[in-house]
Backbone bond lengths (Angstrom), bond angles and torsions (degrees), N, CA, C in turn:
res aa  C-N    CA-C-N  psi(-1)  N-CA   C-N-CA  omega(-1)  CA-C   N-CA-C  phi
1 M - - - 1.396 - - 1.635 113.40 -
2 K 1.396 112.99 121.51 1.462 119.18 176.21 1.528 110.77 -90.04
3 I 1.361 110.65 135.43 1.463 112.03 179.15 1.561 107.67 -105.80
4 L 1.410 110.05 139.15 1.434 120.52 170.58 1.532 110.24 -91.49
5 D 1.147 114.91 102.38 1.506 127.97 -173.00 1.473 113.64 -94.39
6 G 1.408 116.25 87.65 1.407 120.33 -178.01 1.528 116.70 -68.70
7 K 1.265 112.24 -27.30 1.572 115.31 176.21 1.464 111.23 -67.01
8 E 1.276 122.37 -32.74 1.531 122.18 -178.89 1.472 106.86 -72.07
9 L 1.330 122.37 -41.79 1.468 125.70 174.17 1.564 113.89 -64.13
10 A 1.155 111.21 -42.42 1.577 119.18 -179.54 1.501 104.31 -55.54
11 G 1.311 124.48 -39.90 1.497 127.19 -167.99 1.595 103.64 -65.46
12 Y 1.285 121.25 -39.08 1.521 117.73 -176.12 1.693 105.08 -74.62
13 I 1.210 116.36 -33.62 1.447 114.24 178.18 1.534 114.32 -66.74
14 T 1.378 114.07 -38.75 1.446 124.27 -178.84 1.557 109.19 -54.95
15 E 1.321 116.89 -46.07 1.391 122.26 -178.01 1.511 111.38 -62.67
16 R 1.387 114.43 -39.14 1.500 109.73 175.36 1.438 118.23 -72.98
17 Q 1.399 112.90 -30.63 1.500 115.26 176.11 1.456 113.08 -69.31
18 A 1.329 123.72 -32.38 1.442 127.28 179.56 1.537 107.04 -65.02
19 R 1.269 119.16 -42.02 1.466 121.22 172.22 1.503 119.92 -58.37
20 Q 1.353 109.58 -43.91 1.437 117.15 172.10 1.422 116.85 -55.86
21 V 1.366 117.91 -49.29 1.410 124.76 -176.81 1.598 109.42 -67.50
22 R 1.180 112.65 -33.32 1.548 113.82 174.87 1.483 113.64 -64.10
23 G 1.418 111.56 -40.11 1.485 117.63 177.22 1.512 112.53 -65.46
24 L 1.255 114.60 -39.33 1.550 121.56 178.69 1.638 108.96 -61.63
25 R 1.302 114.50 -48.86 1.490 125.36 -178.24 1.657 109.35 -62.05
26 Q 1.288 111.68 -48.73 1.497 120.00 -170.20 1.520 115.15 -79.30
27 H 1.388 111.22 -43.55 1.519 115.97 -178.00 1.451 118.64 -99.63
28 W 1.320 120.68 -22.21 1.505 125.89 176.87 1.456 112.97 -111.73
29 G 1.279 120.21 -9.46 1.485 120.75 -176.70 1.427 114.88 66.05
30 V 1.408 116.38 22.27 1.540 122.20 -176.30 1.608 106.41 -102.02
31 K 1.321 111.42 129.70 1.434 116.95 -177.28 1.580 105.78 -111.89
32 P 1.306 119.72 94.01 1.507 119.37 -174.46 1.447 110.47 -55.12
33 R 1.455 111.01 138.03 1.438 117.53 -175.76 1.553 107.03 -138.85
34 L 1.354 112.78 133.52 1.535 121.49 175.73 1.524 109.65 -114.81
35 A 1.294 112.70 125.30 1.518 118.75 168.31 1.438 114.12 -95.92
36 I 1.316 117.95 128.97 1.522 124.56 172.93 1.424 110.26 -109.16
37 I 1.318 117.08 127.28 1.534 119.98 174.69 1.490 106.85 -110.90
38 T 1.279 114.15 129.96 1.561 122.69 177.88 1.487 110.11 -127.35
39 T 1.273 118.83 146.25 1.563 124.11 177.18 1.397 113.06 -124.46
40 T 1.348 115.22 6.95 1.559 118.93 -173.94 1.580 109.17 -139.94
41 D 1.359 112.82 154.75 1.458 120.28 174.57 1.514 111.26 -99.95
42 N 1.376 119.06 22.06 1.491 124.80 179.00 1.544 107.86 -51.25
43 P 1.394 120.25 125.81 1.518 121.99 -176.25 1.495 111.60 -57.59
44 V 1.476 117.60 -36.44 1.425 118.65 -176.07 1.554 107.55 -65.97
45 T 1.343 117.59 -46.87 1.348 126.60 176.64 1.554 111.25 -48.90
46 S 1.291 114.23 -54.12 1.527 121.46 177.88 1.447 115.09 -53.52
47 V 1.357 117.38 -36.12 1.387 123.26 -177.40 1.544 105.74 -69.59
48 Y 1.259 120.65 -46.68 1.454 123.14 -176.13 1.599 109.45 -73.62
49 I 1.189 121.98 -25.79 1.394 120.86 174.12 1.537 113.55 -75.31
50 R 1.330 117.38 -30.67 1.459 121.88 175.27 1.512 110.22 -72.12
51 L 1.390 117.78 -33.56 1.427 121.91 -177.28 1.602 108.34 -70.04
52 K 1.356 113.04 -32.46 1.541 118.59 178.00 1.487 109.61 -68.20
53 Q 1.362 113.24 -44.06 1.467 122.85 -173.95 1.727 107.06 -61.57
54 R 1.358 108.67 -45.52 1.450 109.32 -179.59 1.491 115.61 -68.93
55 Y 1.349 112.20 -37.49 1.541 114.18 177.98 1.486 109.44 -65.90
56 G 1.248 121.24 -44.38 1.437 123.75 174.12 1.530 113.90 -45.52
57 E 1.372 112.12 -51.90 1.471 118.69 175.93 1.537 112.95 -57.90
58 D 1.282 117.67 -37.92 1.453 122.89 -179.40 1.585 114.42 -61.95
59 I 1.345 110.40 -39.37 1.383 112.46 -179.54 1.521 119.34 -112.11
60 L 1.361 112.03 15.36 1.515 124.78 176.83 1.480 116.50 65.45
61 V 1.338 113.39 37.38 1.446 124.44 173.16 1.555 105.30 -102.01
62 D 1.332 115.77 124.20 1.437 121.33 178.89 1.532 113.76 -75.25
63 V 1.314 118.33 126.80 1.438 120.34 -172.22 1.587 103.60 -120.20
64 D 1.273 118.28 120.22 1.470 123.27 173.87 1.535 114.12 -111.35
65 V 1.283 116.32 124.09 1.438 121.09 -176.88 1.541 109.55 -101.82
66 H 1.401 113.14 122.33 1.458 119.79 178.21 1.522 108.92 -104.21
67 R 1.359 122.45 106.17 1.483 125.13 176.75 1.483 105.89 -93.43
68 V 1.268 118.16 110.75 1.458 121.44 -174.55 1.477 115.84 -133.15
69 D 1.272 117.71 159.59 1.444 118.14 166.27 1.533 112.69 -70.29
70 Q 1.321 114.31 139.03 1.511 114.06 -171.05 1.582 114.97 -55.49
71 R 1.363 113.00 -27.49 1.522 110.96 -176.72 1.401 111.99 -76.37
72 D 1.383 117.63 -3.35 1.529 124.40 171.70 1.447 113.24 -101.07
73 A 1.320 116.77 -0.62 1.552 115.91 -175.86 1.524 116.88 -65.54
74 T 1.319 115.86 -39.28 1.434 119.02 -179.93 1.535 112.90 -63.98
75 S 1.364 115.79 -41.50 1.470 120.87 -174.13 1.535 105.51 -71.09
76 I 1.282 118.35 -38.50 1.552 120.04 167.69 1.428 116.53 -51.48
77 I 1.459 110.53 -51.94 1.483 113.90 -176.11 1.622 110.07 -62.10
78 D 1.357 114.44 -38.31 1.438 116.16 -178.96 1.532 114.99 -62.90
79 K 1.428 115.87 -32.09 1.411 120.17 176.72 1.571 110.54 -71.11
80 L 1.322 112.11 -37.44 1.432 116.41 -171.27 1.588 106.13 -77.22
81 N 1.356 118.91 -30.53 1.449 124.44 175.10 1.504 109.57 -56.27
82 K 1.233 119.36 -39.41 1.529 130.66 -177.57 1.464 109.98 -81.89
83 D 1.258 120.36 -18.93 1.464 118.38 -170.10 1.682 109.29 -88.05
84 A 1.280 113.89 111.50 1.563 113.98 -173.62 1.504 111.39 -73.29
85 T 1.276 122.01 -3.95 1.370 122.06 179.62 1.609 111.67 -87.93
86 V 1.326 113.11 -5.57 1.485 120.37 178.56 1.469 107.08 -116.55
87 Q 1.370 111.86 123.79 1.425 122.73 -175.07 1.525 112.08 -100.51
88 G 1.292 117.97 -22.46 1.425 122.48 -168.49 1.557 107.56 -139.16
89 I 1.368 119.42 133.75 1.401 125.85 178.45 1.474 110.76 -128.10
90 I 1.352 125.69 128.55 1.343 124.78 168.86 1.455 115.03 -130.61
91 V 1.358 117.92 149.79 1.496 119.41 173.60 1.525 102.79 -104.13
92 Q 1.306 114.55 118.66 1.459 120.77 176.02 1.586 110.78 -70.45
93 L 1.297 113.31 114.51 1.545 120.13 179.81 1.582 108.67 -87.84
94 P 1.327 114.62 161.62 1.383 126.38 -14.28 1.598 112.64 -73.80
95 L 1.319 114.27 154.45 1.488 121.14 171.38 1.485 108.13 -74.48
96 S 1.446 114.68 165.75 1.457 117.48 175.72 1.519 111.99 -65.46
97 N 1.339 118.05 -34.06 1.416 123.98 175.84 1.606 106.55 -116.71
98 I 1.276 115.17 96.72 1.541 122.41 -175.73 1.476 109.46 -61.45
99 D 1.320 118.70 -27.54 1.461 119.96 -176.68 1.560 116.36 -58.68
100 E 1.317 111.22 -24.95 1.493 121.70 -176.27 1.554 110.86 -94.18
101 T 1.241 119.77 6.24 1.446 124.51 -175.18 1.459 113.38 -56.47
102 D 1.396 117.50 -53.72 1.487 123.43 -178.43 1.540 111.05 -57.43
103 E 1.271 110.82 -46.93 1.552 115.05 -176.70 1.501 112.59 -65.47
104 I 1.349 114.91 -41.81 1.489 113.33 -178.13 1.512 112.54 -75.43
105 V 1.262 118.12 -42.88 1.454 119.50 174.19 1.511 118.56 -54.27
106 A 1.314 112.06 -41.78 1.487 121.37 177.80 1.464 111.61 -59.00
107 K 1.320 122.65 -21.00 1.465 126.92 -176.55 1.492 113.33 -74.39
108 I 1.338 113.77 -15.91 1.556 118.44 -177.89 1.496 108.55 -73.75
109 A 1.341 116.75 131.42 1.437 117.08 174.83 1.449 114.92 -58.18
110 P 1.314 121.13 132.72 1.545 121.91 -170.90 1.546 112.40 -57.77
111 E 1.345 117.76 -28.73 1.479 116.93 178.24 1.543 114.62 -78.55
112 K 1.412 114.97 -8.04 1.405 121.13 176.35 1.464 113.50 -109.29
113 D 1.265 115.88 -4.10 1.558 122.59 -174.00 1.497 108.02 -76.74
114 V 1.263 122.77 73.01 1.486 127.57 -167.09 1.586 104.74 -77.61
115 D 1.292 121.91 -18.65 1.399 121.16 178.19 1.522 113.68 -89.61
116 G 1.335 118.03 -1.34 1.391 127.44 170.18 1.516 113.83 65.16
117 L 1.345 119.70 30.24 1.479 121.31 -168.27 1.625 110.21 -102.26
118 G 1.402 115.89 -18.73 1.417 114.78 179.78 1.499 115.68 -78.87
119 P 1.377 121.76 163.14 1.408 120.58 -176.05 1.489 116.54 -68.16
120 Q 1.409 117.11 -19.91 1.369 119.66 173.79 1.483 116.03 -111.05
121 A 1.293 113.39 16.49 1.595 116.19 -172.14 1.503 114.08 -53.37
122 G 1.386 115.44 141.75 1.301 121.94 -179.06 1.606 117.03 -89.80
123 Y 1.294 107.74 9.66 1.572 115.81 -175.01 1.544 110.09 -135.20
124 V 1.318 114.09 150.53 1.506 117.38 178.67 1.498 106.47 -77.60
125 S 1.319 123.44 152.50 1.472 121.93 174.86 1.429 114.57 -58.03
126 A 1.399 110.36 134.46 1.509 114.50 -172.60 1.546 111.51 -64.40
127 T 1.341 119.09 -35.84 1.467 117.21 177.65 1.491 112.22 -65.10
128 A 1.313 120.13 -39.52 1.499 124.92 179.89 1.412 107.88 -57.96
129 T 1.344 115.65 -46.13 1.471 121.98 -177.77 1.495 112.50 -63.49
130 A 1.480 112.52 -42.21 1.406 114.68 177.76 1.582 113.98 -66.18
131 I 1.213 121.67 -36.28 1.412 118.20 175.14 1.507 111.57 -67.27
132 N 1.281 121.98 -38.71 1.559 125.29 170.99 1.392 108.69 -54.64
133 W 1.306 123.92 -46.08 1.492 124.01 -173.13 1.575 106.01 -75.02
134 L 1.270 117.81 -33.18 1.476 116.45 -174.30 1.633 109.30 -71.99
135 L 1.256 115.62 -41.44 1.556 123.37 176.76 1.458 105.43 -66.82
136 A 1.322 125.42 -45.31 1.437 124.67 -171.72 1.520 102.62 -71.70
137 G 1.281 122.34 -40.90 1.460 122.81 -174.04 1.557 111.93 -64.15
138 Y 1.260 117.31 -18.92 1.536 122.81 179.17 1.553 108.84 -113.91
139 N 1.333 117.64 18.46 1.408 126.68 170.23 1.648 109.23 58.01
140 I 1.240 116.40 34.29 1.391 121.03 172.53 1.573 116.33 -78.58
141 E 1.384 115.29 105.04 1.346 120.14 -176.73 1.506 116.24 -72.57
142 L 1.283 115.91 126.82 1.488 121.59 -179.44 1.452 118.11 -98.75
143 Q 1.386 118.01 -31.18 1.368 124.29 176.75 1.553 110.75 -62.88
144 G 1.441 113.93 129.97 1.444 116.33 169.83 1.644 104.20 87.67
145 R 1.307 125.18 4.74 1.312 122.00 -176.71 1.584 106.99 -120.11
146 N 1.338 114.15 155.91 1.423 121.00 179.88 1.580 108.29 -85.48
147 I 1.346 116.59 123.95 1.452 120.81 -174.94 1.483 106.33 -119.43
148 A 1.307 114.16 140.89 1.456 121.75 176.51 1.466 108.64 -129.04
149 I 1.411 114.23 130.63 1.491 119.15 170.41 1.498 109.64 -115.25
150 V 1.273 119.45 127.72 1.358 129.19 -170.13 1.593 108.07 -111.44
151 G 1.254 114.85 111.48 1.602 116.46 -170.96 1.602 106.28 103.89
152 L 1.279 110.22 116.36 1.475 111.20 178.37 1.625 113.58 -115.88
153 G 1.267 113.23 47.07 1.449 120.05 -179.64 1.500 108.93 -72.74
154 R 1.404 113.86 168.37 1.402 123.37 -176.82 1.473 115.31 -68.01
155 L 1.346 118.19 -28.75 1.508 126.75 -175.77 1.481 107.20 -77.85
156 V 1.239 126.47 -50.78 1.353 131.01 -165.48 1.605 116.62 -117.20
157 G 1.351 113.37 -69.80 1.382 122.99 -172.83 1.556 119.22 -56.77
158 S 1.340 112.51 -47.26 1.468 118.80 -172.70 1.486 107.68 -76.21
159 P 1.331 120.05 -49.53 1.513 115.88 -177.89 1.564 112.05 -70.06
160 L 1.408 121.87 -27.00 1.363 118.45 173.16 1.464 117.00 -70.46
161 L 1.354 115.23 -37.34 1.484 121.77 174.56 1.496 109.68 -56.14
162 K 1.325 113.39 -52.49 1.526 116.32 177.26 1.506 114.41 -53.16
163 L 1.392 113.00 -52.91 1.429 121.51 -177.10 1.573 111.68 -55.66
164 W 1.220 120.01 -42.68 1.404 127.01 179.75 1.548 113.07 -73.82
165 K 1.325 110.73 -42.18 1.588 109.47 179.04 1.539 105.49 -66.93
166 D 1.333 121.26 -42.07 1.426 122.16 179.04 1.544 113.76 -55.28
167 A 1.360 114.80 -33.24 1.475 121.34 178.48 1.582 110.23 -80.48
168 G 1.320 123.05 0.11 1.383 126.09 176.61 1.494 117.72 82.61
169 L 1.356 113.80 17.74 1.525 123.96 -177.69 1.496 110.82 -79.18
170 T 1.413 117.15 151.45 1.411 116.93 177.30 1.525 104.68 -90.50
171 V 1.320 115.36 111.02 1.431 123.18 -171.67 1.626 109.66 -142.13
172 Q 1.246 110.85 138.04 1.619 119.77 174.64 1.427 108.55 -124.59
173 G 1.441 115.91 138.76 1.357 122.65 173.03 1.438 109.92 -101.58
174 Y 1.499 115.43 148.04 1.440 117.06 -178.12 1.630 101.26 -136.62
175 D 1.275 114.10 158.10 1.475 122.54 178.49 1.501 114.95 -145.36
176 D 1.202 121.86 -169.41 1.412 121.81 177.24 1.478 116.19 -71.28
177 T 1.319 121.32 0.24 1.494 124.21 168.33 1.446 114.72 -92.32
178 T 1.312 117.72 -8.42 1.470 121.61 -174.77 1.569 114.58 -72.81
179 D 1.231 114.20 127.19 1.564 119.86 175.04 1.502 110.39 -78.71
180 N 1.299 118.89 151.83 1.423 126.04 173.35 1.584 113.12 43.24
181 L 1.264 112.54 54.18 1.436 119.85 -175.50 1.536 109.35 -61.58
182 G 1.349 117.49 -44.29 1.501 118.24 173.99 1.398 120.12 -52.40
183 E 1.337 117.49 -39.07 1.455 121.24 178.51 1.578 112.28 -68.47
184 K 1.300 113.15 -37.31 1.456 119.64 -178.85 1.639 106.18 -73.03
185 L 1.221 118.95 -42.29 1.468 119.59 179.72 1.605 111.33 -64.45
186 R 1.293 115.99 -30.30 1.454 116.60 -178.13 1.565 112.05 -70.61
187 L 1.308 113.73 -2.67 1.515 117.79 177.26 1.511 109.23 -101.68
188 A 1.316 118.09 -2.50 1.540 119.37 -168.74 1.545 104.08 -96.45
189 D 1.323 107.54 141.65 1.526 120.77 170.16 1.522 111.07 -83.76
190 V 1.229 117.64 -33.77 1.499 123.63 -171.88 1.665 101.83 -138.42
191 I 1.418 112.29 127.78 1.349 117.30 -179.48 1.533 107.34 -130.45
192 V 1.367 113.32 121.86 1.452 118.70 176.16 1.653 105.32 -111.05
193 T 1.321 111.97 124.27 1.436 113.31 -176.97 1.548 108.88 -123.15
194 A 1.363 116.28 135.97 1.406 121.87 -173.97 1.534 107.20 -151.53
195 T 1.340 120.78 66.65 1.407 127.35 -178.74 1.428 115.98 -111.72
196 G 1.335 117.95 -19.82 1.640 117.04 -175.39 1.412 111.43 74.48
197 S 1.360 117.27 14.54 1.523 119.08 -179.14 1.477 105.38 -106.08
198 P 1.433 119.82 105.79 1.532 119.25 178.78 1.558 112.27 -59.30
199 R 1.357 111.59 140.98 1.342 122.10 176.91 1.474 115.81 64.21
200 L 1.300 120.48 16.54 1.485 120.61 -178.15 1.550 110.62 -65.30
201 I 1.172 122.18 -44.87 1.450 129.78 177.75 1.304 112.18 -81.99
202 Q 1.407 124.22 103.78 1.337 129.58 -178.69 1.626 115.85 -107.29
203 S 1.307 114.90 161.71 1.494 122.96 -165.51 1.655 108.37 -55.33
204 H 1.324 112.53 -42.79 1.513 114.77 -179.77 1.519 117.90 -64.51
205 M 1.322 116.44 -13.75 1.406 125.41 -175.28 1.596 113.33 -90.80
206 V 1.420 113.50 -4.65 1.457 117.77 -171.06 1.583 107.88 -125.49
207 K 1.372 114.94 130.24 1.423 115.25 -175.31 1.524 107.32 -88.85
208 P 1.423 115.14 162.77 1.366 118.50 177.84 1.444 118.34 -60.09
209 G 1.277 122.74 138.53 1.438 126.18 -175.74 1.570 115.42 85.96
210 A 1.299 119.66 -5.65 1.366 121.75 178.78 1.578 114.34 -64.74
211 V 1.407 109.93 154.69 1.504 115.12 174.90 1.494 106.20 -110.30
212 I 1.436 113.75 138.45 1.449 115.40 -172.03 1.610 105.07 -128.36
213 V 1.275 119.09 128.21 1.456 125.17 173.30 1.591 105.66 -111.31
214 D 1.231 114.59 107.54 1.463 115.11 175.88 1.578 109.41 -95.35
215 A 1.269 110.96 110.10 1.581 118.66 179.28 1.442 108.56 -108.62
216 G 1.329 120.52 7.54 1.388 117.48 -179.76 1.522 116.69 -79.62
217 T 1.284 118.84 145.32 1.515 116.28 -177.75 1.609 105.47 -137.93
218 A 1.322 115.84 133.99 1.430 123.62 177.88 1.577 107.03 -144.18
219 S 1.267 117.08 160.08 1.483 119.99 173.95 1.481 105.94 -108.48
220 E 1.307 118.20 125.03 1.538 129.22 -179.44 1.485 108.27 -130.11
221 N 1.412 114.66 108.96 1.583 113.96 179.41 1.431 110.19 59.66
222 G 1.366 126.06 32.89 1.502 128.86 174.31 1.513 108.11 86.22
223 E 1.299 124.63 -5.74 1.406 127.91 179.93 1.524 116.97 -100.63
224 L 1.356 121.48 139.00 1.433 125.83 172.01 1.581 106.64 -69.53
225 V 1.350 117.48 128.70 1.369 119.57 171.57 1.552 110.35 -135.07
226 G 1.295 117.79 160.36 1.455 122.81 -174.17 1.503 110.02 -101.87
227 D 1.393 118.51 -156.11 1.430 126.58 178.18 1.457 114.93 -94.41
228 V 1.280 119.65 -20.06 1.494 127.59 -167.74 1.516 107.79 -89.25
229 A 1.327 112.89 133.42 1.489 123.11 176.83 1.518 110.20 -68.19
230 P 1.311 119.04 140.10 1.531 124.19 178.99 1.547 115.43 -45.62
231 E 1.457 110.91 -41.01 1.544 110.25 -171.15 1.487 108.02 -75.39
232 L 1.274 123.56 -13.17 1.499 123.27 170.42 1.487 115.60 -59.45
233 R 1.361 104.97 -43.50 1.506 115.44 -177.38 1.413 114.59 -70.47
234 E 1.375 121.06 -4.63 1.490 131.08 174.34 1.527 113.82 -82.40
235 R 1.369 116.00 -23.45 1.412 120.53 -176.60 1.462 115.46 -73.74
236 N 1.317 119.26 147.28 1.491 123.23 -175.03 1.572 111.30 -104.12
237 D 1.312 111.93 1.89 1.534 112.94 -175.82 1.493 114.09 -114.55
238 I 1.441 114.08 29.56 1.428 117.66 176.50 1.563 105.96 -134.00
239 T 1.425 115.39 166.34 1.413 122.34 168.73 1.455 108.85 -115.78
240 I 1.394 120.54 132.95 1.377 123.20 -162.40 1.492 110.52 -151.03
241 T 1.237 118.11 148.90 1.499 125.18 171.56 1.638 109.72 -71.27
242 P 1.358 113.49 149.52 1.571 109.31 174.49 1.455 115.72 -76.94
243 I 1.301 118.11 174.70 1.394 119.65 177.74 1.574 114.60 -60.54
244 R 1.359 110.52 -40.08 1.465 121.40 170.60 1.506 110.95 -129.30
245 G 1.311 113.12 143.92 1.427 118.55 177.05 1.544 115.51 93.45
246 G 1.392 117.89 19.03 1.365 122.04 179.87 1.545 114.21 -93.92
247 V 1.389 114.69 -93.67 1.463 114.11 176.25 1.427 112.62 -83.21
248 G 1.333 123.54 -26.54 1.531 126.62 -175.36 1.521 112.31 -50.94
249 P 1.350 120.64 -56.29 1.417 118.23 -174.99 1.590 110.92 -63.82
250 L 1.276 117.36 -32.61 1.543 119.15 -179.56 1.570 108.61 -73.97
251 T 1.358 114.82 -34.51 1.534 112.98 174.24 1.480 114.21 -61.43
252 V 1.282 118.94 -44.98 1.446 117.32 177.78 1.547 111.72 -63.47
253 V 1.357 120.90 -37.23 1.448 124.78 179.82 1.639 107.39 -67.15
254 A 1.223 116.29 -40.65 1.447 122.78 -178.08 1.581 107.05 -66.50
255 L 1.189 115.70 -41.00 1.593 122.63 -178.33 1.562 104.95 -61.41
256 F 1.414 117.16 -43.97 1.413 119.63 -173.12 1.563 108.35 -82.71
257 D 1.284 115.72 -13.93 1.516 118.35 171.22 1.572 110.52 -66.58
258 N 1.259 112.93 -44.14 1.465 122.87 178.89 1.568 107.08 -67.08
259 V 1.302 122.68 -38.76 1.428 124.78 179.35 1.525 107.87 -64.97
260 I 1.332 117.58 -40.04 1.419 115.27 -178.00 1.478 108.11 -75.17
261 Q 1.303 120.73 -34.11 1.512 116.34 177.16 1.518 110.53 -61.95
262 A 1.461 115.03 -41.10 1.448 116.95 -178.82 1.479 107.62 -62.07
263 A 1.333 121.94 -43.10 1.542 124.71 -178.32 1.553 108.24 -62.96
264 R 1.362 116.56 -35.69 1.451 115.51 178.82 1.563 113.51 -69.80
265 A 1.354 111.00 -37.11 1.511 118.53 176.23 1.464 107.84 -60.05
266 S 1.402 122.47 -43.89 1.365 124.32 -176.75 1.435 113.32 -67.43
267 A 1.310 116.39 -29.13 1.476 122.01 178.69 1.556 112.03 -78.85
268 S 1.235 118.03 -26.61 1.461 126.61 176.37 1.583 106.04 -75.52
269 D 1.331 119.95 -40.39 1.444 120.85 179.71 1.564 108.56 -66.78
270 E 1.315 117.53 -39.60 1.473 116.83 177.08 1.444 112.79 -65.76
271 A 1.322 117.90 -27.96 1.527 118.25 -178.03 1.475 107.38 -73.86
272 K 1.284 122.86 -15.10 1.575 121.36 -175.89 1.485 108.74 -79.21
273 Y 1.371 117.42 -13.94 1.543 116.85 -177.81 1.524 113.31 -109.39
């Protein structure tokens, strides 16, 4: 079994980002700042917020966390949109009331929508970018291969499906309405799963030689788990992300890459005047 280690790849990108941030601070006087809005105490959500805070500290990007009642989220976003010291804004999903997700995310100014979730966002989804980086970093060829994406949520599946279809790749998207999922996945050379359903992807559903990216996250007895069944990880004839350290580290890095781009854009705008 070959492991797709996102943590190792992230280390190289982190060094580059730290240099970029120092340059913005020293030469442009710009202090990159990310604002995170959360409306829930979900344990998985809290883990991801802490990861972003720690990463920001590592590369000198300021990270502000706004824990608010959901009815106040749009007013907070409006203030942050107008705050020139904030270059990036994200809404940490899921919200306490998921039915309002589209409405709230759409309020983020496109130039500050560094998670790439709004309808007019100026940036590609951080998770989609992370998966691209991970596969490219391990020389996984996508052209000419059958690709399956399981789970079509707004954070991973939907933006990745669009990104790869736009690139002309042979990719199919599946969700909980798909019949005979196992039969369909047996035809796939590359499988990306992001459903948050533990043990959904089982060994009999995956052919020898397949590449599996497990981007699913759920909390089970206080532990973070993915979509892949444990017995699948015992096989020696597949390539797969680890339980921890696969897509997650690169997703954080990709998010901050967008923050740095937004900060650089703000510096360029200031230089025009």
